[in-house]
PDB file of N, CA, C and O in Angstrom:
ATOM      1  N   UNK A   1     -55.722 129.658-102.890  1.00  0.00           N
ATOM      2  CA  UNK A   1     -57.081 129.737-102.382  1.00  0.00           C
ATOM      3  C   UNK A   1     -57.156 129.226-100.954  1.00  0.00           C
ATOM      4  O   UNK A   1     -58.049 129.633-100.212  1.00  0.00           O
ATOM      5  N   UNK A   2     -56.278 128.375-100.556  1.00  0.00           N
ATOM      6  CA  UNK A   2     -56.318 127.822 -99.202  1.00  0.00           C
ATOM      7  C   UNK A   2     -55.760 128.819 -98.202  1.00  0.00           C
ATOM      8  O   UNK A   2     -54.872 129.613 -98.514  1.00  0.00           O
ATOM      9  N   UNK A   3     -56.293 128.759 -97.013  1.00  0.00           N
ATOM     10  CA  UNK A   3     -55.773 129.617 -95.958  1.00  0.00           C
ATOM     11  C   UNK A   3     -54.751 128.839 -95.151  1.00  0.00           C
ATOM     12  O   UNK A   3     -54.726 127.609 -95.191  1.00  0.00           O
ATOM     13  N   UNK A   4     -53.906 129.555 -94.417  1.00  0.00           N
ATOM     14  CA  UNK A   4     -52.880 128.888 -93.637  1.00  0.00           C
ATOM     15  C   UNK A   4     -53.376 128.488 -92.257  1.00  0.00           C
ATOM     16  O   UNK A   4     -52.634 127.888 -91.480  1.00  0.00           O
ATOM     17  N   UNK A   5     -54.609 128.811 -91.950  1.00  0.00           N
ATOM     18  CA  UNK A   5     -55.167 128.382 -90.671  1.00  0.00           C
ATOM     19  C   UNK A   5     -56.583 127.866 -90.891  1.00  0.00           C
ATOM     20  O   UNK A   5     -57.305 128.343 -91.766  1.00  0.00           O
ATOM     21  N   UNK A   6     -56.951 126.920 -90.113  1.00  0.00           N
ATOM     22  CA  UNK A   6     -58.256 126.283 -90.234  1.00  0.00           C
ATOM     23  C   UNK A   6     -59.280 127.063 -89.432  1.00  0.00           C
ATOM     24  O   UNK A   6     -59.013 127.456 -88.297  1.00  0.00           O
ATOM     25  N   UNK A   7     -60.434 127.286 -90.005  1.00  0.00           N
ATOM     26  CA  UNK A   7     -61.497 127.997 -89.313  1.00  0.00           C
ATOM     27  C   UNK A   7     -62.146 127.041 -88.323  1.00  0.00           C
ATOM     28  O   UNK A   7     -62.552 125.943 -88.704  1.00  0.00           O
ATOM     29  N   UNK A   8     -62.252 127.442 -87.049  1.00  0.00           N
ATOM     30  CA  UNK A   8     -62.704 126.504 -86.009  1.00  0.00           C
ATOM     31  C   UNK A   8     -64.122 125.989 -86.189  1.00  0.00           C
ATOM     32  O   UNK A   8     -64.440 124.917 -85.675  1.00  0.00           O
ATOM     33  N   UNK A   9     -64.996 126.714 -86.904  1.00  0.00           N
ATOM     34  CA  UNK A   9     -66.383 126.270 -87.036  1.00  0.00           C
ATOM     35  C   UNK A   9     -66.578 125.234 -88.139  1.00  0.00           C
ATOM     36  O   UNK A   9     -67.637 124.610 -88.206  1.00  0.00           O
ATOM     37  N   UNK A  10     -65.584 125.034 -89.004  1.00  0.00           N
ATOM     38  CA  UNK A  10     -65.734 124.132 -90.133  1.00  0.00           C
ATOM     39  C   UNK A  10     -65.004 122.823 -89.846  1.00  0.00           C
ATOM     40  O   UNK A  10     -63.794 122.813 -89.620  1.00  0.00           O
ATOM     41  N   UNK A  11     -65.753 121.719 -89.858  1.00  0.00           N
ATOM     42  CA  UNK A  11     -65.180 120.407 -89.547  1.00  0.00           C
ATOM     43  C   UNK A  11     -64.686 119.662 -90.792  1.00  0.00           C
ATOM     44  O   UNK A  11     -63.704 118.922 -90.716  1.00  0.00           O
ATOM     45  N   UNK A  12     -65.345 119.846 -91.918  1.00  0.00           N
ATOM     46  CA  UNK A  12     -65.048 119.070 -93.130  1.00  0.00           C
ATOM     47  C   UNK A  12     -64.339 119.954 -94.153  1.00  0.00           C
ATOM     48  O   UNK A  12     -64.981 120.736 -94.853  1.00  0.00           O
ATOM     49  N   UNK A  13     -63.019 119.829 -94.238  1.00  0.00           N
ATOM     50  CA  UNK A  13     -62.258 120.696 -95.139  1.00  0.00           C
ATOM     51  C   UNK A  13     -62.543 120.393 -96.609  1.00  0.00           C
ATOM     52  O   UNK A  13     -62.480 121.294 -97.446  1.00  0.00           O
ATOM     53  N   UNK A  14     -62.851 119.150 -96.929  1.00  0.00           N
ATOM     54  CA  UNK A  14     -63.185 118.810 -98.316  1.00  0.00           C
ATOM     55  C   UNK A  14     -64.485 119.496 -98.728  1.00  0.00           C
ATOM     56  O   UNK A  14     -64.578 120.045 -99.825  1.00  0.00           O
ATOM     57  N   UNK A  15     -65.485 119.466 -97.855  1.00  0.00           N
ATOM     58  CA  UNK A  15     -66.755 120.145 -98.145  1.00  0.00           C
ATOM     59  C   UNK A  15     -66.532 121.649 -98.259  1.00  0.00           C
ATOM     60  O   UNK A  15     -67.130 122.301 -99.116  1.00  0.00           O
ATOM     61  N   UNK A  16     -65.682 122.200 -97.408  1.00  0.00           N
ATOM     62  CA  UNK A  16     -65.379 123.628 -97.469  1.00  0.00           C
ATOM     63  C   UNK A  16     -64.725 123.978 -98.796  1.00  0.00           C
ATOM     64  O   UNK A  16     -65.094 124.976 -99.415  1.00  0.00           O
ATOM     65  N   UNK A  17     -63.768 123.187 -99.244  1.00  0.00           N
ATOM     66  CA  UNK A  17     -63.089 123.443-100.513  1.00  0.00           C
ATOM     67  C   UNK A  17     -64.068 123.378-101.683  1.00  0.00           C
ATOM     68  O   UNK A  17     -64.026 124.220-102.579  1.00  0.00           O
ATOM     69  N   UNK A  18     -64.943 122.385-101.674  1.00  0.00           N
ATOM     70  CA  UNK A  18     -65.950 122.257-102.727  1.00  0.00           C
ATOM     71  C   UNK A  18     -66.891 123.452-102.717  1.00  0.00           C
ATOM     72  O   UNK A  18     -67.224 124.005-103.766  1.00  0.00           O
ATOM     73  N   UNK A  19     -67.312 123.839-101.531  1.00  0.00           N
ATOM     74  CA  UNK A  19     -68.236 124.963-101.392  1.00  0.00           C
ATOM     75  C   UNK A  19     -67.585 126.257-101.872  1.00  0.00           C
ATOM     76  O   UNK A  19     -68.212 127.045-102.581  1.00  0.00           O
ATOM     77  N   UNK A  20     -66.337 126.474-101.489  1.00  0.00           N
ATOM     78  CA  UNK A  20     -65.635 127.680-101.943  1.00  0.00           C
ATOM     79  C   UNK A  20     -65.527 127.672-103.463  1.00  0.00           C
ATOM     80  O   UNK A  20     -65.716 128.707-104.102  1.00  0.00           O
ATOM     81  N   UNK A  21     -65.227 126.522-104.043  1.00  0.00           N
ATOM     82  CA  UNK A  21     -65.154 126.425-105.498  1.00  0.00           C
ATOM     83  C   UNK A  21     -66.471 126.776-106.165  1.00  0.00           C
ATOM     84  O   UNK A  21     -66.492 127.510-107.153  1.00  0.00           O
ATOM     85  N   UNK A  22     -67.562 126.263-105.638  1.00  0.00           N
ATOM     86  CA  UNK A  22     -68.886 126.568-106.182  1.00  0.00           C
ATOM     87  C   UNK A  22     -69.199 128.048-106.051  1.00  0.00           C
ATOM     88  O   UNK A  22     -69.781 128.650-106.953  1.00  0.00           O
ATOM     89  N   UNK A  23     -68.809 128.634-104.921  1.00  0.00           N
ATOM     90  CA  UNK A  23     -69.043 130.064-104.708  1.00  0.00           C
ATOM     91  C   UNK A  23     -68.238 130.897-105.710  1.00  0.00           C
ATOM     92  O   UNK A  23     -68.767 131.827-106.319  1.00  0.00           O
ATOM     93  N   UNK A  24     -66.964 130.558-105.875  1.00  0.00           N
ATOM     94  CA  UNK A  24     -66.105 131.293-106.802  1.00  0.00           C
ATOM     95  C   UNK A  24     -66.648 131.213-108.225  1.00  0.00           C
ATOM     96  O   UNK A  24     -66.595 132.195-108.965  1.00  0.00           O
ATOM     97  N   UNK A  25     -67.167 130.058-108.611  1.00  0.00           N
ATOM     98  CA  UNK A  25     -67.730 129.879-109.948  1.00  0.00           C
ATOM     99  C   UNK A  25     -69.094 130.549-110.112  1.00  0.00           C
ATOM    100  O   UNK A  25     -69.629 130.611-111.219  1.00  0.00           O
ATOM    101  N   UNK A  26     -69.654 131.048-109.011  1.00  0.00           N
ATOM    102  CA  UNK A  26     -70.956 131.696-109.076  1.00  0.00           C
ATOM    103  C   UNK A  26     -72.112 130.731-109.082  1.00  0.00           C
ATOM    104  O   UNK A  26     -73.239 131.110-109.399  1.00  0.00           O
ATOM    105  N   UNK A  27     -71.846 129.476-108.732  1.00  0.00           N
ATOM    106  CA  UNK A  27     -72.888 128.453-108.729  1.00  0.00           C
ATOM    107  C   UNK A  27     -73.795 128.534-107.499  1.00  0.00           C
ATOM    108  O   UNK A  27     -74.953 128.121-107.552  1.00  0.00           O
ATOM    109  N   UNK A  28     -73.269 129.063-106.394  1.00  0.00           N
ATOM    110  CA  UNK A  28     -74.059 129.201-105.171  1.00  0.00           C
ATOM    111  C   UNK A  28     -73.831 130.585-104.571  1.00  0.00           C
ATOM    112  O   UNK A  28     -72.820 131.236-104.832  1.00  0.00           O
ATOM    113  N   UNK A  29     -74.777 131.010-103.774  1.00  0.00           N
ATOM    114  CA  UNK A  29     -74.705 132.304-103.108  1.00  0.00           C
ATOM    115  C   UNK A  29     -73.924 132.195-101.802  1.00  0.00           C
ATOM    116  O   UNK A  29     -73.579 131.099-101.360  1.00  0.00           O
ATOM    117  N   UNK A  30     -73.656 133.329-101.202  1.00  0.00           N
ATOM    118  CA  UNK A  30     -72.977 133.362 -99.908  1.00  0.00           C
ATOM    119  C   UNK A  30     -73.807 132.626 -98.856  1.00  0.00           C
ATOM    120  O   UNK A  30     -73.266 131.854 -98.063  1.00  0.00           O
ATOM    121  N   UNK A  31     -75.107 132.862 -98.850  1.00  0.00           N
ATOM    122  CA  UNK A  31     -75.990 132.184 -97.895  1.00  0.00           C
ATOM    123  C   UNK A  31     -75.985 130.674 -98.073  1.00  0.00           C
ATOM    124  O   UNK A  31     -75.959 129.930 -97.092  1.00  0.00           O
ATOM    125  N   UNK A  32     -76.009 130.223 -99.317  1.00  0.00           N
ATOM    126  CA  UNK A  32     -75.993 128.776 -99.597  1.00  0.00           C
ATOM    127  C   UNK A  32     -74.642 128.179 -99.213  1.00  0.00           C
ATOM    128  O   UNK A  32     -74.584 127.054 -98.718  1.00  0.00           O
ATOM    129  N   UNK A  33     -73.557 128.918 -99.434  1.00  0.00           N
ATOM    130  CA  UNK A  33     -72.231 128.452 -99.039  1.00  0.00           C
ATOM    131  C   UNK A  33     -72.164 128.278 -97.525  1.00  0.00           C
ATOM    132  O   UNK A  33     -71.621 127.290 -97.028  1.00  0.00           O
ATOM    133  N   UNK A  34     -72.713 129.232 -96.807  1.00  0.00           N
ATOM    134  CA  UNK A  34     -72.732 129.141 -95.346  1.00  0.00           C
ATOM    135  C   UNK A  34     -73.549 127.934 -94.895  1.00  0.00           C
ATOM    136  O   UNK A  34     -73.139 127.193 -94.002  1.00  0.00           O
ATOM    137  N   UNK A  35     -74.694 127.751 -95.516  1.00  0.00           N
ATOM    138  CA  UNK A  35     -75.568 126.624 -95.166  1.00  0.00           C
ATOM    139  C   UNK A  35     -74.864 125.289 -95.412  1.00  0.00           C
ATOM    140  O   UNK A  35     -74.947 124.384 -94.582  1.00  0.00           O
ATOM    141  N   UNK A  36     -74.174 125.162 -96.546  1.00  0.00           N
ATOM    142  CA  UNK A  36     -73.483 123.909 -96.885  1.00  0.00           C
ATOM    143  C   UNK A  36     -72.378 123.569 -95.900  1.00  0.00           C
ATOM    144  O   UNK A  36     -72.118 122.393 -95.647  1.00  0.00           O
ATOM    145  N   UNK A  37     -71.723 124.585 -95.339  1.00  0.00           N
ATOM    146  CA  UNK A  37     -70.590 124.340 -94.446  1.00  0.00           C
ATOM    147  C   UNK A  37     -70.974 124.397 -92.976  1.00  0.00           C
ATOM    148  O   UNK A  37     -70.145 124.125 -92.108  1.00  0.00           O
ATOM    149  N   UNK A  38     -72.225 124.748 -92.689  1.00  0.00           N
ATOM    150  CA  UNK A  38     -72.690 124.749 -91.306  1.00  0.00           C
ATOM    151  C   UNK A  38     -72.203 125.920 -90.476  1.00  0.00           C
ATOM    152  O   UNK A  38     -72.043 125.803 -89.261  1.00  0.00           O
ATOM    153  N   UNK A  39     -71.965 127.050 -91.131  1.00  0.00           N
ATOM    154  CA  UNK A  39     -71.555 128.262 -90.420  1.00  0.00           C
ATOM    155  C   UNK A  39     -72.532 129.382 -90.758  1.00  0.00           C
ATOM    156  O   UNK A  39     -73.370 129.240 -91.649  1.00  0.00           O
ATOM    157  N   UNK A  40     -72.417 130.487 -90.046  1.00  0.00           N
ATOM    158  CA  UNK A  40     -73.282 131.626 -90.353  1.00  0.00           C
ATOM    159  C   UNK A  40     -72.787 132.325 -91.612  1.00  0.00           C
ATOM    160  O   UNK A  40     -71.661 132.108 -92.061  1.00  0.00           O
ATOM    161  N   UNK A  41     -73.634 133.153 -92.162  1.00  0.00           N
ATOM    162  CA  UNK A  41     -73.274 133.938 -93.342  1.00  0.00           C
ATOM    163  C   UNK A  41     -72.051 134.798 -93.053  1.00  0.00           C
ATOM    164  O   UNK A  41     -71.176 134.945 -93.907  1.00  0.00           O
ATOM    165  N   UNK A  42     -71.988 135.363 -91.858  1.00  0.00           N
ATOM    166  CA  UNK A  42     -70.891 136.252 -91.486  1.00  0.00           C
ATOM    167  C   UNK A  42     -69.588 135.468 -91.313  1.00  0.00           C
ATOM    168  O   UNK A  42     -68.511 135.951 -91.663  1.00  0.00           O
ATOM    169  N   UNK A  43     -69.700 134.255 -90.771  1.00  0.00           N
ATOM    170  CA  UNK A  43     -68.515 133.403 -90.655  1.00  0.00           C
ATOM    171  C   UNK A  43     -68.015 132.982 -92.037  1.00  0.00           C
ATOM    172  O   UNK A  43     -66.809 132.928 -92.277  1.00  0.00           O
ATOM    173  N   UNK A  44     -68.949 132.684 -92.945  1.00  0.00           N
ATOM    174  CA  UNK A  44     -68.565 132.308 -94.305  1.00  0.00           C
ATOM    175  C   UNK A  44     -67.889 133.475 -95.002  1.00  0.00           C
ATOM    176  O   UNK A  44     -66.911 133.286 -95.724  1.00  0.00           O
ATOM    177  N   UNK A  45     -68.396 134.664 -94.796  1.00  0.00           N
ATOM    178  CA  UNK A  45     -67.785 135.858 -95.381  1.00  0.00           C
ATOM    179  C   UNK A  45     -66.341 136.004 -94.876  1.00  0.00           C
ATOM    180  O   UNK A  45     -65.441 136.328 -95.649  1.00  0.00           O
ATOM    181  N   UNK A  46     -66.133 135.768 -93.602  1.00  0.00           N
ATOM    182  CA  UNK A  46     -64.792 135.840 -93.013  1.00  0.00           C
ATOM    183  C   UNK A  46     -63.874 134.757 -93.596  1.00  0.00           C
ATOM    184  O   UNK A  46     -62.714 135.027 -93.907  1.00  0.00           O
ATOM    185  N   UNK A  47     -64.392 133.544 -93.742  1.00  0.00           N
ATOM    186  CA  UNK A  47     -63.611 132.439 -94.313  1.00  0.00           C
ATOM    187  C   UNK A  47     -63.166 132.797 -95.724  1.00  0.00           C
ATOM    188  O   UNK A  47     -62.003 132.614 -96.081  1.00  0.00           O
ATOM    189  N   UNK A  48     -64.097 133.309 -96.524  1.00  0.00           N
ATOM    190  CA  UNK A  48     -63.763 133.675 -97.904  1.00  0.00           C
ATOM    191  C   UNK A  48     -62.740 134.805 -97.945  1.00  0.00           C
ATOM    192  O   UNK A  48     -61.798 134.766 -98.737  1.00  0.00           O
ATOM    193  N   UNK A  49     -62.923 135.795 -97.105  1.00  0.00           N
ATOM    194  CA  UNK A  49     -61.982 136.913 -97.058  1.00  0.00           C
ATOM    195  C   UNK A  49     -60.585 136.437 -96.665  1.00  0.00           C
ATOM    196  O   UNK A  49     -59.592 136.863 -97.255  1.00  0.00           O
ATOM    197  N   UNK A  50     -60.511 135.556 -95.670  1.00  0.00           N
ATOM    198  CA  UNK A  50     -59.220 135.010 -95.237  1.00  0.00           C
ATOM    199  C   UNK A  50     -58.551 134.212 -96.348  1.00  0.00           C
ATOM    200  O   UNK A  50     -57.324 134.128 -96.402  1.00  0.00           O
ATOM    201  N   UNK A  51     -59.353 133.626 -97.235  1.00  0.00           N
ATOM    202  CA  UNK A  51     -58.816 132.849 -98.352  1.00  0.00           C
ATOM    203  C   UNK A  51     -58.480 133.737 -99.552  1.00  0.00           C
ATOM    204  O   UNK A  51     -58.028 133.247-100.587  1.00  0.00           O
ATOM    205  N   UNK A  52     -58.703 135.051 -99.406  1.00  0.00           N
ATOM    206  CA  UNK A  52     -58.384 135.978-100.490  1.00  0.00           C
ATOM    207  C   UNK A  52     -59.426 136.021-101.588  1.00  0.00           C
ATOM    208  O   UNK A  52     -59.129 136.430-102.710  1.00  0.00           O
ATOM    209  N   UNK A  53     -60.642 135.604-101.280  1.00  0.00           N
ATOM    210  CA  UNK A  53     -61.719 135.569-102.261  1.00  0.00           C
ATOM    211  C   UNK A  53     -62.619 136.778-102.054  1.00  0.00           C
ATOM    212  O   UNK A  53     -63.073 137.048-100.942  1.00  0.00           O
ATOM    213  N   UNK A  54     -62.868 137.493-103.131  1.00  0.00           N
ATOM    214  CA  UNK A  54     -63.743 138.661-103.054  1.00  0.00           C
ATOM    215  C   UNK A  54     -65.176 138.206-102.792  1.00  0.00           C
ATOM    216  O   UNK A  54     -65.719 137.360-103.502  1.00  0.00           O
ATOM    217  N   UNK A  55     -65.764 138.781-101.770  1.00  0.00           N
ATOM    218  CA  UNK A  55     -67.128 138.426-101.389  1.00  0.00           C
ATOM    219  C   UNK A  55     -68.099 139.251-102.229  1.00  0.00           C
ATOM    220  O   UNK A  55     -68.004 140.476-102.305  1.00  0.00           O
ATOM    221  N   UNK A  56     -69.040 138.537-102.860  1.00  0.00           N
ATOM    222  CA  UNK A  56     -70.086 139.209-103.634  1.00  0.00           C
ATOM    223  C   UNK A  56     -71.244 139.506-102.691  1.00  0.00           C
ATOM    224  O   UNK A  56     -71.880 138.587-102.174  1.00  0.00           O
ATOM    225  N   UNK A  57     -71.513 140.767-102.471  1.00  0.00           N
ATOM    226  CA  UNK A  57     -72.597 141.145-101.570  1.00  0.00           C
ATOM    227  C   UNK A  57     -73.880 141.332-102.357  1.00  0.00           C
ATOM    228  O   UNK A  57     -73.897 141.948-103.422  1.00  0.00           O
ATOM    229  N   UNK A  58     -74.934 140.794-101.815  1.00  0.00           N
ATOM    230  CA  UNK A  58     -76.234 140.899-102.469  1.00  0.00           C
ATOM    231  C   UNK A  58     -76.392 139.842-103.546  1.00  0.00           C
ATOM    232  O   UNK A  58     -75.405 139.347-104.091  1.00  0.00           O
ATOM    233  N   UNK A  59     -77.624 139.500-103.849  1.00  0.00           N
ATOM    234  CA  UNK A  59     -77.890 138.499-104.874  1.00  0.00           C
ATOM    235  C   UNK A  59     -77.435 138.988-106.241  1.00  0.00           C
ATOM    236  O   UNK A  59     -77.623 140.154-106.587  1.00  0.00           O
ATOM    237  N   UNK A  60     -76.838 138.094-107.013  1.00  0.00           N
ATOM    238  CA  UNK A  60     -76.336 138.429-108.339  1.00  0.00           C
ATOM    239  C   UNK A  60     -77.377 138.149-109.429  1.00  0.00           C
ATOM    240  O   UNK A  60     -77.267 138.655-110.546  1.00  0.00           O
ATOM    241  N   UNK A  61     -78.377 137.345-109.097  1.00  0.00           N
ATOM    242  CA  UNK A  61     -79.441 137.026-110.052  1.00  0.00           C
ATOM    243  C   UNK A  61     -80.661 136.536-109.270  1.00  0.00           C
ATOM    244  O   UNK A  61     -80.636 136.472-108.040  1.00  0.00           O
ATOM    245  N   UNK A  62     -81.711 136.195-109.985  1.00  0.00           N
ATOM    246  CA  UNK A  62     -82.952 135.771-109.329  1.00  0.00           C
ATOM    247  C   UNK A  62     -82.758 134.502-108.483  1.00  0.00           C
ATOM    248  O   UNK A  62     -83.302 134.401-107.384  1.00  0.00           O
ATOM    249  N   UNK A  63     -81.992 133.547-108.992  1.00  0.00           N
ATOM    250  CA  UNK A  63     -81.749 132.310-108.231  1.00  0.00           C
ATOM    251  C   UNK A  63     -81.036 132.620-106.917  1.00  0.00           C
ATOM    252  O   UNK A  63     -81.370 132.053-105.877  1.00  0.00           O
ATOM    253  N   UNK A  64     -80.052 133.522-106.964  1.00  0.00           N
ATOM    254  CA  UNK A  64     -79.357 133.921-105.739  1.00  0.00           C
ATOM    255  C   UNK A  64     -80.329 134.562-104.749  1.00  0.00           C
ATOM    256  O   UNK A  64     -80.276 134.295-103.548  1.00  0.00           O
ATOM    257  N   UNK A  65     -81.212 135.407-105.268  1.00  0.00           N
ATOM    258  CA  UNK A  65     -82.202 136.066-104.415  1.00  0.00           C
ATOM    259  C   UNK A  65     -83.094 135.027-103.742  1.00  0.00           C
ATOM    260  O   UNK A  65     -83.358 135.112-102.542  1.00  0.00           O
ATOM    261  N   UNK A  66     -83.554 134.054-104.513  1.00  0.00           N
ATOM    262  CA  UNK A  66     -84.409 133.006-103.952  1.00  0.00           C
ATOM    263  C   UNK A  66     -83.659 132.186-102.898  1.00  0.00           C
ATOM    264  O   UNK A  66     -84.230 131.826-101.868  1.00  0.00           O
ATOM    265  N   UNK A  67     -82.378 131.891-103.154  1.00  0.00           N
ATOM    266  CA  UNK A  67     -81.565 131.166-102.165  1.00  0.00           C
ATOM    267  C   UNK A  67     -81.437 131.966-100.875  1.00  0.00           C
ATOM    268  O   UNK A  67     -81.564 131.411 -99.783  1.00  0.00           O
ATOM    269  N   UNK A  68     -81.187 133.261-100.996  1.00  0.00           N
ATOM    270  CA  UNK A  68     -81.036 134.116 -99.819  1.00  0.00           C
ATOM    271  C   UNK A  68     -82.340 134.172 -99.022  1.00  0.00           C
ATOM    272  O   UNK A  68     -82.319 134.104 -97.793  1.00  0.00           O
ATOM    273  N   UNK A  69     -83.466 134.293 -99.711  1.00  0.00           N
ATOM    274  CA  UNK A  69     -84.767 134.332 -99.034  1.00  0.00           C
ATOM    275  C   UNK A  69     -85.036 133.002 -98.346  1.00  0.00           C
ATOM    276  O   UNK A  69     -85.497 132.975 -97.204  1.00  0.00           O
ATOM    277  N   UNK A  70     -84.753 131.904 -99.030  1.00  0.00           N
ATOM    278  CA  UNK A  70     -84.962 130.571 -98.453  1.00  0.00           C
ATOM    279  C   UNK A  70     -84.107 130.379 -97.202  1.00  0.00           C
ATOM    280  O   UNK A  70     -84.586 129.865 -96.192  1.00  0.00           O
ATOM    281  N   UNK A  71     -82.857 130.787 -97.270  1.00  0.00           N
ATOM    282  CA  UNK A  71     -81.964 130.674 -96.118  1.00  0.00           C
ATOM    283  C   UNK A  71     -82.460 131.525 -94.964  1.00  0.00           C
ATOM    284  O   UNK A  71     -82.436 131.093 -93.812  1.00  0.00           O
ATOM    285  N   UNK A  72     -82.910 132.737 -95.274  1.00  0.00           N
ATOM    286  CA  UNK A  72     -83.420 133.636 -94.223  1.00  0.00           C
ATOM    287  C   UNK A  72     -84.667 133.049 -93.568  1.00  0.00           C
ATOM    288  O   UNK A  72     -84.823 133.135 -92.350  1.00  0.00           O
ATOM    289  N   UNK A  73     -85.545 132.460 -94.355  1.00  0.00           N
ATOM    290  CA  UNK A  73     -86.768 131.877 -93.804  1.00  0.00           C
ATOM    291  C   UNK A  73     -86.459 130.665 -92.931  1.00  0.00           C
ATOM    292  O   UNK A  73     -87.179 130.394 -91.970  1.00  0.00           O
ATOM    293  N   UNK A  74     -85.392 129.933 -93.257  1.00  0.00           N
ATOM    294  CA  UNK A  74     -84.997 128.775 -92.454  1.00  0.00           C
ATOM    295  C   UNK A  74     -84.483 129.184 -91.069  1.00  0.00           C
ATOM    296  O   UNK A  74     -84.449 128.361 -90.154  1.00  0.00           O
ATOM    297  N   UNK A  75     -84.087 130.433 -90.915  1.00  0.00           N
ATOM    298  CA  UNK A  75     -83.566 130.906 -89.631  1.00  0.00           C
ATOM    299  C   UNK A  75     -84.675 131.127 -88.610  1.00  0.00           C
ATOM    300  O   UNK A  75     -84.404 131.190 -87.410  1.00  0.00           O
ATOM    301  N   UNK A  76     -85.907 131.243 -89.062  1.00  0.00           N
ATOM    302  CA  UNK A  76     -87.028 131.509 -88.156  1.00  0.00           C
ATOM    303  C   UNK A  76     -87.360 130.330 -87.285  1.00  0.00           C
ATOM    304  O   UNK A  76     -88.281 130.404 -86.471  1.00  0.00           O
TER     305      UNK A  76
END
């Protein structure tokens, strides 16, 4: 699951590992994972892809949808 290179936007590798684990388990959405690690959604997608993790596009359930909407509203 670990990548051989560190992503320059992520400072806390322990938080990144925890966040990736939560994402893989389906506990958090892509948007929430990005928010937890302090990167954009697109950067998080790249981090996950580099780690060999399949990115789930779109909300998987109502909670994911609400997280995505909340994250989007925070960008304003």
